[in-house]
C-alpha positions as CSV (number, residue, x, y, z in Angstrom):
1,M,8.5,-1.8,16.6
2,T,6.8,-1.5,13.2
3,A,4.5,-4.5,13.7
4,L,3.5,-3.3,17.2
5,A,2.8,0.2,16.0
6,L,0.6,-1.0,13.1
7,T,-1.5,-3.1,15.4
8,L,-2.5,-0.2,17.6
9,L,-5.8,1.2,16.5
10,L,-7.0,4.8,16.2
11,L,-9.0,5.8,19.3
12,G,-11.1,8.8,18.1
13,S,-8.4,11.1,16.7
14,Q,-8.4,13.5,13.8
15,D,-7.6,12.4,10.3
16,V,-3.8,12.9,10.0
17,G,-3.6,11.0,6.7
18,P,-3.1,14.1,4.4
19,Q,-0.5,15.5,6.8
20,I,1.5,12.3,6.9
21,R,1.3,11.9,3.1
22,T,2.7,15.4,2.8
23,E,5.6,14.4,5.2
24,V,6.3,11.4,3.1
25,A,6.5,13.6,0.0
26,R,9.0,15.9,2.0
27,Y,11.0,12.8,2.7
28,V,11.1,11.8,-0.9
29,A,12.1,15.3,-1.9
30,A,14.9,15.4,0.6
31,V,16.3,12.1,-0.7
32,N,16.1,13.4,-4.2
33,S,18.0,16.6,-3.2
34,G,21.0,14.4,-2.5
35,D,21.5,16.1,0.9
36,A,21.8,13.6,3.8
37,R,21.5,16.4,6.4
38,A,18.2,17.5,4.8
39,I,16.9,13.9,5.3
40,A,18.2,13.7,8.8
41,D,16.5,16.9,9.7
42,L,13.1,15.2,9.2
43,Y,13.9,12.8,12.1
44,I,13.2,13.8,15.7
45,R,16.3,14.6,17.7
46,K,15.7,12.2,20.6
47,P,17.9,9.4,21.9
48,G,15.3,6.8,20.8
49,V,15.3,7.7,17.1
50,S,16.3,4.6,15.1
51,S,16.6,3.2,11.6
52,A,16.4,-0.5,10.7
53,G,17.0,-2.3,7.4
54,D,18.2,-5.6,6.1
55,G,19.3,-6.8,9.5
56,E,21.0,-3.6,10.7
57,I,19.8,-1.2,13.4
58,T,21.1,2.3,13.8
59,E,20.2,4.3,16.9
60,G,20.5,8.0,17.7
61,W,20.1,11.1,15.5
62,Q,23.9,11.3,14.8
63,G,23.9,7.6,13.9
64,V,21.0,8.1,11.5
65,L,22.8,11.1,9.9
66,A,26.0,9.0,9.4
67,L,24.0,6.1,8.0
68,L,22.2,8.4,5.5
69,G,25.5,10.0,4.5
70,D,27.0,6.6,3.8
71,F,23.9,5.6,1.8
72,M,24.0,8.7,-0.4
73,R,27.7,8.3,-1.1
74,A,27.2,4.7,-2.0
75,M,24.2,5.3,-4.3
76,G,25.5,8.5,-6.0
77,R,22.8,10.7,-7.5
78,V,19.6,9.3,-6.1
79,T,16.0,9.4,-7.5
80,M,13.4,8.1,-5.1
81,S,9.7,7.5,-5.7
82,A,7.0,6.3,-3.2
83,D,3.7,4.6,-4.1
84,S,0.8,2.9,-2.4
85,I,1.1,4.9,0.8
86,T,-1.0,3.6,3.7
87,V,-1.3,5.8,6.8
88,T,-2.3,4.4,10.2
89,P,-2.9,7.0,13.0
90,I,-1.9,6.1,16.5
91,G,-3.8,8.3,18.8
92,E,-3.5,12.1,18.2
93,N,0.3,12.5,18.2
94,A,1.7,9.5,16.2
95,A,1.2,7.8,12.9
96,V,2.7,5.1,10.7
97,A,3.2,5.4,7.0
98,V,3.9,2.3,4.9
99,F,4.6,2.5,1.2
100,V,6.4,0.8,-1.7
101,Y,9.6,2.7,-2.7
102,Q,12.0,2.6,-5.6
103,W,15.5,4.1,-5.5
104,T,17.6,4.6,-8.6
105,G,21.2,5.6,-7.9
106,V,23.7,6.8,-10.6
107,Q,27.4,6.6,-9.7
108,G,29.5,7.4,-12.8
109,R,28.5,4.9,-15.4
110,D,26.9,2.5,-12.9
111,T,23.1,2.5,-12.2
112,T,21.7,0.8,-9.1
113,R,18.0,0.2,-8.6
114,S,16.4,-0.9,-5.3
115,L,12.7,-1.7,-4.8
116,G,11.0,-2.6,-1.6
117,A,8.7,-1.5,1.3
118,M,9.5,1.3,3.7
119,T,7.8,2.2,7.1
120,L,8.1,5.6,8.6
121,V,6.9,6.1,12.2
122,Y,6.0,9.7,12.9
123,E,5.6,11.6,16.2
124,R,4.1,15.1,16.5
125,S,6.7,17.5,17.9
126,P,6.9,21.3,18.5
127,Q,8.7,21.5,15.2
128,G,5.9,19.5,13.4
129,W,5.8,15.8,12.4
130,R,9.1,14.0,12.7
131,V,10.3,10.5,12.0
132,V,11.1,8.5,15.1
133,H,11.8,5.2,13.4
134,D,12.2,3.9,9.9
135,H,12.3,0.3,8.5
136,T,13.3,-0.7,5.0
137,S,12.7,-4.1,3.4
138,T,14.5,-4.5,0.1
139,R,13.0,-6.8,-2.6
140,P,15.2,-9.4,-4.3
141,A,17.3,-8.0,-7.1
142,A,15.5,-10.1,-9.8
143,A,12.1,-8.7,-8.7
144,A,13.4,-5.1,-8.5
145,A,14.8,-5.4,-12.0
146,R,11.3,-5.8,-13.6
147,P,10.6,-2.6,-15.6
148,S,7.6,-0.4,-14.8
149,S,6.2,-1.2,-18.2
150,S,5.8,-4.9,-17.3
151,P,2.8,-6.6,-18.9
152,L,1.8,-7.5,-15.3
153,V,0.8,-3.9,-14.7
154,P,-2.2,-3.4,-17.1
155,A,-2.5,0.2,-18.4
156,R,-6.1,0.0,-19.6
157,P,-9.1,-2.4,-19.9
158,M,-8.8,-5.2,-22.3
159,G,-12.6,-5.3,-22.9
160,E,-15.5,-2.9,-23.3
161,T,-16.5,-0.9,-20.3
162,E,-19.6,1.0,-19.0
163,P,-19.8,3.7,-16.4
164,C,-21.1,3.5,-12.8
165,E,-21.5,6.2,-10.2
166,V,-20.5,4.8,-6.8
167,Q,-23.4,5.1,-4.4
168,R,-22.3,3.0,-1.5
169,I,-19.4,0.8,-0.4
170,V,-20.7,-2.5,1.0
171,D,-17.3,-4.0,2.1
172,G,-13.8,-4.4,0.7
173,D,-14.9,-6.2,-2.5
174,T,-18.5,-5.1,-3.1
175,F,-20.2,-1.8,-3.8
176,V,-23.5,-0.4,-5.2
177,C,-23.9,1.8,-8.3
178,A,-26.3,4.8,-8.4
179,D,-28.7,2.7,-10.6
180,G,-28.9,0.1,-7.8
181,T,-26.5,-2.4,-9.5
182,R,-24.7,-4.4,-6.8
183,V,-21.1,-5.1,-8.1
184,R,-18.6,-7.7,-6.9
185,L,-15.0,-7.1,-7.9
186,I,-13.7,-10.1,-9.8
187,G,-10.6,-12.0,-8.6
188,I,-10.2,-10.5,-5.1
189,D,-11.4,-11.4,-1.6
190,T,-11.4,-9.3,1.5
191,P,-12.2,-9.9,5.2
192,E,-15.8,-9.8,6.2
193,L,-17.0,-6.8,8.1
194,S,-17.6,-9.1,11.1
195,Q,-13.8,-9.8,11.1
196,A,-12.8,-6.8,13.1
197,P,-10.8,-4.7,12.5
198,F,-9.7,-6.1,9.2
199,G,-13.0,-6.0,7.4
200,D,-13.6,-2.3,8.2
201,Q,-10.0,-1.5,7.1
202,A,-10.5,-3.2,3.7
203,S,-13.8,-1.5,3.2
204,Q,-12.2,1.9,3.9
205,A,-9.4,1.1,1.5
206,L,-11.9,0.5,-1.3
207,A,-13.7,3.7,-0.4
208,D,-10.4,5.6,-0.6
209,L,-9.7,4.2,-4.1
210,M,-13.3,4.9,-5.4
211,P,-15.1,7.4,-3.1
212,V,-18.9,7.6,-3.0
213,G,-20.0,9.9,-5.9
214,S,-17.0,9.1,-8.1
215,T,-17.5,7.5,-11.5
216,V,-15.8,4.2,-12.3
217,L,-15.7,1.9,-15.4
218,L,-17.0,-1.7,-15.2
219,E,-15.4,-4.3,-17.4
220,R,-16.9,-7.8,-17.6
221,D,-15.3,-11.2,-18.1
222,V,-17.0,-14.4,-19.3
223,E,-19.7,-14.5,-16.6
224,L,-21.8,-11.4,-16.0
225,N,-23.3,-12.3,-12.6
226,D,-22.5,-14.5,-9.6
227,R,-25.0,-16.8,-7.8
228,Y,-26.1,-13.9,-5.6
229,S,-27.1,-11.9,-8.7
230,R,-24.2,-9.4,-8.2
231,R,-22.6,-7.9,-11.2
232,L,-19.1,-9.3,-11.7
233,A,-16.6,-6.7,-12.8
234,Y,-13.1,-5.4,-13.2
235,V,-13.2,-1.8,-12.0
236,W,-11.2,1.1,-13.3
237,R,-11.0,4.7,-12.1
238,N,-8.9,7.3,-13.8
239,G,-6.7,4.7,-15.3
240,M,-6.2,2.8,-12.0
241,F,-7.1,-0.9,-11.9
242,V,-9.0,-1.0,-8.6
243,N,-9.1,-4.8,-8.3
244,R,-5.4,-5.2,-8.7
245,E,-4.7,-2.1,-6.6
246,M,-6.6,-3.6,-3.6
247,I,-4.4,-6.7,-3.8
248,R,-1.2,-4.7,-4.4
249,R,-1.8,-2.5,-1.4
250,G,-2.4,-5.5,0.8
251,W,-6.1,-5.1,1.5
252,A,-7.3,-8.1,-0.6
253,V,-6.1,-11.5,-1.6
254,L,-6.4,-13.3,-4.9
255,L,-9.6,-15.4,-5.3
256,T,-10.1,-17.1,-8.7
257,F,-13.3,-18.6,-10.1
258,P,-12.8,-19.8,-13.7
259,P,-13.7,-18.8,-16.4
260,N,-13.3,-15.3,-15.1
261,V,-9.4,-15.3,-15.2
262,R,-8.5,-12.6,-17.7
263,Y,-6.2,-10.8,-15.2
264,V,-5.2,-13.7,-12.9
265,E,-1.4,-13.3,-13.6
266,H,-1.6,-9.6,-12.8
267,F,-3.3,-10.4,-9.5
268,Q,-0.7,-13.1,-8.7
269,D,2.1,-10.6,-9.3
270,A,0.4,-8.0,-7.1
271,Q,-0.2,-10.4,-4.3
272,R,3.4,-11.5,-4.3
273,L,4.6,-7.9,-4.2
274,A,2.2,-7.1,-1.3
275,R,3.2,-10.2,0.7
276,E,6.9,-9.7,0.2
277,S,6.6,-6.0,1.1
278,E,4.4,-6.8,4.2
279,I,2.0,-3.9,3.6
280,G,-1.6,-3.5,4.4
281,L,-3.2,-6.5,6.1
282,W,0.0,-8.5,5.5
283,A,1.7,-6.3,8.1
284,T,-1.0,-6.9,10.8
285,G,-1.9,-10.6,10.5
286,G,-5.1,-9.9,8.6
287,F,-4.4,-12.8,6.2
288,E,-3.1,-15.3,8.7
289,C,-6.5,-16.8,8.0
290,T,-7.7,-16.0,4.5
291,P,-11.3,-14.7,4.1
292,A,-12.3,-17.9,2.3
293,D,-10.9,-20.1,5.1
294,R,-12.7,-18.1,7.7
295,R,-16.0,-18.3,5.9
296,A,-15.5,-22.1,5.7
297,G,-14.9,-22.3,9.4
298,R,-11.3,-23.5,9.0
299,C,-9.9,-20.8,11.4
300,D,-10.5,-20.2,15.1
């Protein structure tokens, strides 16, 4: 159901992204309250409501309530967080939210941590937005155990930076500064705009991370420009590493050109996470043919 929902495209509807992100925040707050009934009340009370995860499917509102109750009792006191939320509207009355989650459960002296990807399919009802289906994919325990302070999540630029006011987004990996400088993000590759709908989706993802008019910081590596005279840069905005975030959210893949390899391990880690979690274009077949292979004519 999730894959099918994500492949349906928006046909001229309103932007429900902020509303759905608010609903995801309500979901997280309900989980953190420890009240299984409060979580279940965010699901629509229809026969078709369902929950899927790790090979198990539960159907019906009462079944979902029982499942949530079992989960809360097993996890103990739960703290949940949600990150990298992607919202895909489906017409005017439905939407899909995909995000990376982390659960930490404390039961007596035991602490359990779970990290993975979650999909919430929403339907607009008389009571407001309600979940009609959820799907949870848990990452392997070894991957989930990596602390958030991992060196593979850089907190700040390693080199000197200079500011740039974003004037225009060209595509998912290129933009233009207010002074006319054309910038190519180092280490990432996104579908071309001609590769519909994936190119437009990647371009919008970059625009969401660094909107026109915002100020970003450009960090260089060994080479300053590429053969097209574009400025090569790692891009930072408000402490967020945009290059890595595009990969981590599933809108870009790793593309390495030595000697510009300062953050290559960070990008490899981000791509592994996005691919395993099946988020962004990994969820819709956008990388079945990589951008580089398509440009080379190696795909149909």
